[in-house]
N, C-alpha and C positions, 0 to 999 in steps of 0.2 A: 752633524749634522744633519749631512744628507740622507740617511734613513730614514726622517720625517718627511722628504720633501722627494715631490716628482717633478723629472725634469728628462725634458729630449735636449739628447747631445748635440742636434745638429742648429737649434732654434736659435735665432738670434745671436752668433757669434761675431765676434771680435777677435780674431787669435781664439788664443786659448781661452778667452775671456766673454762673458755675458750668459746666456743659456736661458733658462728658465725653469729656477728651485723654487716650487710654490708648492705649500700644501695641498693635497686631491682635491677639498672643497673650492681651490678657487683655480685648475687646472682647467675646468671645462668654460668657465668666463674668461679666463685668459684666451682660450680659443677660439670663442668666439666675438671677442675683440680683436684678437690677430687676424682673423677672417672679414671679419667687416673694414679694418683698416687698409689690409692689402684690394679689397673691392674699391673704397672710396677714394683712396689713395690717387686712383687712375679713375674718377667718375668728373668725366666734364663738369656737370652742375655744382655736385661739389667742390669741386676747385675754383670754379669761376665761383660759387656763394662764398667761400672763404678769401680769395683775396678781396673782393667786395666792402666784406668787414674790416679786413686790415687796411685798403685805401680808406673808407668814409668813416671807417670808428676808429681804428687803433692808430688814424696819422701817419701810414706807412705811404712810398718810403721814408726812413727818418734820415735827418741830414747826417752830411759827411763835414765836419767842419776842422779848417785848418785852425791851428792854434796857435799863430805868429808871434805872438811874446814868448810864450813858454817854447817853439822854437829857437827864437833871437838869446834867451836867456839861457837858454842852456848847452847853447851852441850843438854844433853835427846835424843829424837829423833834422829834416821836416816832420812835425807830428801834428797827424789826424786824429780825430774823437770822431766816433760812429756813435751818434747820439741818441740810443735807447733810451734813454734819459727822458726825451723828449718825448715819448710813448704815451699815448692813453695809459692812465692809472701810471707809469711814472717810471715803467721797466720795461726790460726785453721778455717778461712774463706773457702779457698779454697776447705773443704770438703764440706760443704755446695751447694758450687755454682757448681761445677761439677757436682753433684746429681741434682739441678734444672734446669741447660741449658742443659742437656741431656735429664733430661724431657722434658725441653720447644720444643727442636730438635724433639722428637718423638711426641708432639702435633701441629707440624706443625707452629712453631712459629718462625717468623725471625729476632725478636725485643727484648730486655729486657731491663729493668729498674730497678734501685735500687738505698735506700739510703743507706746512710754511714754517719758516725761520725768521726771517726779518721782517717777512710779512706782505711783501710785494706777489708772491705766490698767489697767497691767500685773497689780498685785495682784486688780483685781475681775476680770480676765479668767482670772489663772490659779486665783482663787475657783470660779468659775462651771465655768470647765473641770473643776475637781476633783467638783464637783458633778455636773455631767451626764457625766463618765467621757470626757472627751474629751481626744486628747492636747493640747500645749500647748507654744509658744516664744513666747518674749519679745525683741524687738531694743531696745535702749538703749544711748543714746553712752555712751560709756567715761566723759567727765566728769559725767554725769550718774550711771554705775554708783558712781563715789566717793562723789560728796556725797549719795546716796542709798542708802546701802548699807543700813540698816534694810532697807527697801523688796526689793530684792536678795534678801537673805537670807527673806523673807516668802515671797516668788516661789518661790523653789526650794524653801522648807519646804511651799509646797501642790502639789508636784510640775513646777511649769516647769521648762524650762532657758532661762535667759538668753541672750542673746549679748549679749558688750559691743561696739559698734561703734566700731572706730575710724579709721572714713574720716574725710574733712572735720575737721567742729570736733568730732567726738564726743557731737554731742548731738544734741535732738528731730529737727531736720531730718535729719540723718544715718540717725536709727532709721525715720524714714518711707522713706527711699533703700531701706535694706536689707529692710523688712518687705516693700515692693510686689517687689521683684525676687525675691524669696524666693516670694511668690503667685503671681508671673508663672512661676515655674520649676516650680509644682506645683498647680495648681488642683482637681484631679479631687476631692481627699480634701482639701482646707483652705479655708477660709474666713478672710479678712482682718479680724479686729475692728479695723477702725479707731477712735478712741478721741473723734475730736472731731469738729465739723461741717464738715467738708475731707472734699477729695480728688473723684474721678469722680462723678457721680450713677450710684446712688442712696443714696451716705453722706450728704452734705451734708442732705437730706430724712429720710433714716432716724433719722438719729442726733437730728436736731430732734424727731421725734415720739416716738423712745422718753425724750429728756429735756423735753420738754412739759410732764409731768405736776409738777415746781418751780412753772410757773405755774398751773396749773389747781388745785392745792393753796391756793398764797400767795392767788388769789381768793376762793377758796371763805372761806383762813381770815380771811383781814384783812377780810373783808364780817362774818361770825359774830364779830370782836374789836372794830370799831370801829363796824360801819355801812358802810361807804365803801369805795372801792376807793385804792390809796396815792398820793401825791402825785409818788414816785418810785422807781423800782426797778433796784438798782447794784448790778455783778457783774464781776469780774474777766473778762479777755480774753488768751486766749494763741489755740489755736484758736477757742476759743467755744462750746464747748457747754455750759458751765453756765448762760452769760450768757443764749444761744438759749433756753435754758430756761424759765429766768427771766424772758425776754421776751414770750417766744412768744404768750401768750394775754392778754397787754396790749395787740400793737401795733395791734388797731385801738380800742383808748382812747386815743384821742389828747393828753387831759391827763394822761395819767400817763408823766413824763419817764423812757424808757430812758436808760441811762449806764454805757456800759464801757468797764473803768478796765486801761488796758494797760501792759506792763511800761516805764517811761521808765530803766530803770537806773543811769546815772550820769548820766544828763541828756539828753534831745532833742537837744542842740545838740552831742553827743559822738556819738562812732561805736558807744558800748557802749550799746544801748537795743535795744528789741525793740517801739517805736513804730509798729507796721506804718501804722494808720488818718491818723498825723500825719507821718509820714515815707515812706511807701510810694508806687508807682506800680503800675500794670495791668500785671498779663503772666500769663502761663501756666506752673503748676508742680504738681506731685503730682493730675495728674489735673484739673485746676480752672482757671479763668479768674477770679482774684481782684486783691487786694490785695498787692503783696509790695514787702519793703525790698531795694532791687537798685540795683548802680551803674548805669554809662551804658551800658556795653554789655549790660544785660541779664542781667546774673549775679548768684544771691542775694549778698547779702551774710550776712558773719557776723553774727549778735547775741547781745547778752548781759542775762539778768537774776540776779540772784539767787536767781530761781524757777527752776526745773529747768525747771516746767510753763507758761512763761510764753514763755520761750526759742523761739519758732517765729517764722520771718521772713515769715512770712504771715498772713492770718482768714478763717476759713473766707466763701463766697461771699455767706451770705443779710446775715453783717454789713455786706459791701462796699455790698452793695445797700441799707440799711436808713440807710448813713451817707448815700448819694447824695442817697437821698431824705429827707436831715434829717430823718429816724424816731427815729434814736438819736443819742445825742452819744459820744463817744470823747477819753476824755481819760487825760494817762501820768502816772504814779506813780513814784515814782523808789523804788531801793533804801533810800535811808534812810527817806523816808515809810512805805515796807512794815513795816520792821523798830519803827519807832517806833510804826506801828500794832499791831505783833506783839505789843509787850509794854503795850501802850494797854489791848488788849483782855483780854490775859489778867487786868491788876490792877482792873479796874473791871466786868467781868463774870466773872471766874474759865472763860474761856472760850481755848484756846489753841490758835488757828484755824490752817491752812494758809496759808504765805507768799503763796502764789498769791492766797486769798480777802483775806490782808491790803492788798493795793493796793485793794480797792474796800473796803475799813473806812478805812484812807484816804484815802479820798473822801469816805466819809461823814461824817470830822471834820471839813472843810473845808466840805460843803455845810448839814448840820445849823444850822449857828449863823444860817446866811443866811437861813432859814425862819422862818416862822411855830409857833406853838407846839401848834397845831391840825392843821398838816402831818403828815404820815409817809412815810419813807422805808423801803423794804423792802431790807435787802441781804443776798446769799443767801453764806452762807456755804459754800463749795464742799467745803471737806474739812477735816478736824484736821491740827494742827501736831504731832503725834509725831516725824513725820519729819524735821522743821527745825532743831528744837531745840537742838542741835548744832551746826550750818551756822550758827545764828544768832549762838549762845554764842562761836563762833570769829568770826565777826563784829564781834562786841563787846567781843573780844580775850579772852577765856575759852577756853580748850581744857579740853574734856571730852571723854569717848568716847562713841562712839554708844551 
């Protein structure tokens, strides 16, 4: 695979992971993007403009909410939720999209494209493209367009063209493939807004930096609320953007456990899961060296999750490095556990959270009773669950309209 790709060995590395494994047709554009990002991330006017958008448009800082009923019901640790579900468009995705599309404007791009699984990144991209007057096209696997029909309609309502990708498994992996092919064919006016901490450098670093506002806010808010840092930060992980955003400013705080929750689907001992770090091996795919679920011949496996946002066969390179260094823990959560958590947090706290986020909530349910009452867990609620209600109802045997 590497024979057909150009790579700069030292570019964007997290230990042995990361890099720039892209066709020659994309390398020039990747270099331009890297140069632009390295300039604008330190530009005071760019930073002020982005901060203003985050505050006045995206509704940041998001709330840190003490879940008292859950804390009392589960016993043990005090549970706090970082409410990314309250952001404009309903998830953490807006943080990264505002940064990338603002950067695209500075690069004089007039068109943006994006991949999406659960639809939240697609909605955020369509939203900001409308705000900034850019043409927008979204690539989404056919399976995901069916189970996330509401978000497809939202994207179209916002003026985006949505491409239903029928190749492969018709899920997130195939949407990424299609978006990358489209970008390679039209770089002169187009920026590819990658939605997670994946892909060739500078995307894993750039997306992390745009999402790191989450952990910066958590650190400030939890100290104000309790006087000290949390004992654990928990987040769901697909590609890994909300998790790295929640983890980043705690990486050097060694006593804070960082826990990522992957999609174990029907169980990690079956073939129907997306538990990359529990069952994956090192390879190169989608422009990066990382951990992927693959067969003995090096072919990427089909993956499964009830969550359209977590059924990706790999993970961002920084997560792979954190796992290798034993700085972060990664655990698998099954569909049944995530659905039970979806219902539990709704009943206990009046919050309908995204099924992706409920993978993290499910682990909090296990972890909290094992801890003391003076200890603290912060769980990142990466998105709201409106999009999932009909699908979860069907999963539970009740047919309702979307």
